[in-house]
Structures are given as C-alpha cells and as structure tokens.
N, C-alpha and C positions, 0 to 999 in steps of 0.2 A: 441298714444293710447288714447281713450276717457276715461277720469277719472271721469266724473260726476256720473257714475253708480257704481264706486268702493267705498268700505268702506274706512274709514280712515286708517285702518291697511293695506289694499291693496295699497292705495296711498303712504303710508310711505315706504312700501317694494319696490314699483316701483321707488320711488325717490332715495332710497338707491342703487338700482341696477344701475340706470342712473348715480348717483354720482360716483360709482365705475368705470363705463365705462369711464366717462369723466376724472377722475383722473389718471387712469392706462391704459386705452385703452383695458381693459379686462373685459368682463361682467361675473359676477358670474352665476353659473348654476341655483341656486335657492336662494331665499331670504325669511327669515321668520322674521316677526315683532311681538314682544310680548310685551304687556303692563301689568305691575303688579304694581298697585298703581301709583306712580310717576316715576317709572323706566321703560324706554323703552329699550328693548334689540333687536338688529337687528343682525341676523346671516346670513352670506353670505357663501354659500357652493361653493367650487371650485373657490375662489376669486383670486387665484394666477395664473399667466401665467405658461405654461409649462417650460419656462426658469427659473422662480423663484422656481418652484418645484424641478427642477434639481439642482439648486444652493443650495437649502435647504437640500440636502442629506448629507451634512457635518455639524458638529456643528458650524463651523465658518460661513459657508454659511447661515445656518438657522438664526444665530444671525444677519447677515447682512440684510437678507430679513425682519426679524421682525423689526429691527430698521428703515429700509427704510419706511415700511408701517406705523409705529408709527409717524415718522416725517411727512410723506405725509398727514396723517390724521390731525395732529396738525395744519399744515399750510393751509389746505383747508376745514376743517370741518365747518367753518362758513356758507358756501353755503348750506350744508345739514341741519345745525341747522335752518337756515332761512326757508328752505323748510318744515321742520317738523313743525315749528311755523305756517307757512301759512296754512298747511293742518289741524292741530289740533286746532289752535287758542290759544295754550298754549305756554308760554315762556319756552325756553329750557335753562337749566343751564349747569352744568358740563357735560363733555363728555370724553370718552376714547375709545380706540380701541386696540385690541390684535389679533395677527395672530398666528394660530397654523400652522407653516410652513410645518410640515410633512404631514398634511392633506389638506392644502389649505383653511382652514376655517378661516374666519375673524369674530370677534364678536365686535360690537359697542354698547356702553352703553351711554344712555342719561338720565339725571335727569330733569324731567319736573317740572314746578312750582306747578302743581297739577295734579291729576289723571283725568281720564275721565270715565264716565259710560260705561260698556261693550257694551250696545246698541249703544252708540255714536261711540265707537272705531271700532266695527266690526259688529254690527247688530245681534250678537248672543253671547251666553255665552262663547264659546271657544275663547281663547285669541290669537290665532296665525293664520297666513295666509302665504302661500308661493307663490311666483311668479316664474314661469318658464321663464328663459331667452331665 
C-alpha cells in the first residue's frame, strides 16, 4: 500500500495491523490509532483468531490467551516501536498491551517522548483513524 498520502495516524494504524499479522498470522478487522498528548493508544478489533476466541470461553483459557499475547508483545514490540519512531520522528518510551479475550480486542499503549500537533498527526482536529483490514 502506498503510504506517502496517508497521515501519521493512518500510517501508525497500518503498521500496527501489519505487526499483528506478522506476529500472529491473524490480521485485525480494524485498527484505530489515537494520540492524546504523549500517549499513543492503538486499538485492534477482532485481533484474536477463531481458535483463540474459542479457547478464551473458559476462565483458564482466557488467562492463557491473555498471557500468550502479553508475552508475544513484550518479546516483539521493538519492531513496532521502531516503526512508530520512523513514522512520527518521536522516540517511543514505555509500552504495554492488553487483550480482552472475550471480545478479541487488543489495546496497545505507547508513551512518546513528546506529543505532536493535531495537524501533524492526522491533518484534522479529530484524533483517531481506523484502517479496514
């Protein structure tokens, strides 16, 4: 996909979608990237595979799916952090991810060294953008 015409928000959402595909083999249905000050929040809808959703139907299975995705995020997040820095030009600090196994939603949070003006982030006042997979 040609990214030169995309806003930073769109590029980050696309990078997060591609990261999820590379790490899990499963693309989320939609991705929203929201920047508030120095906090970047990426929400991936339907980020879990059908098998993971089935496993998550029990409390023990849900805990297993959550722990698997936390660990996967921890060991592979540097790739996404580097891509966010490349896109925004801003150093990325702490990061964390959480999965709501019952719904298949994944939320990733990144703390940036500093915020970006709305016009730089997405070219408009609204702070979010979703990419359809």
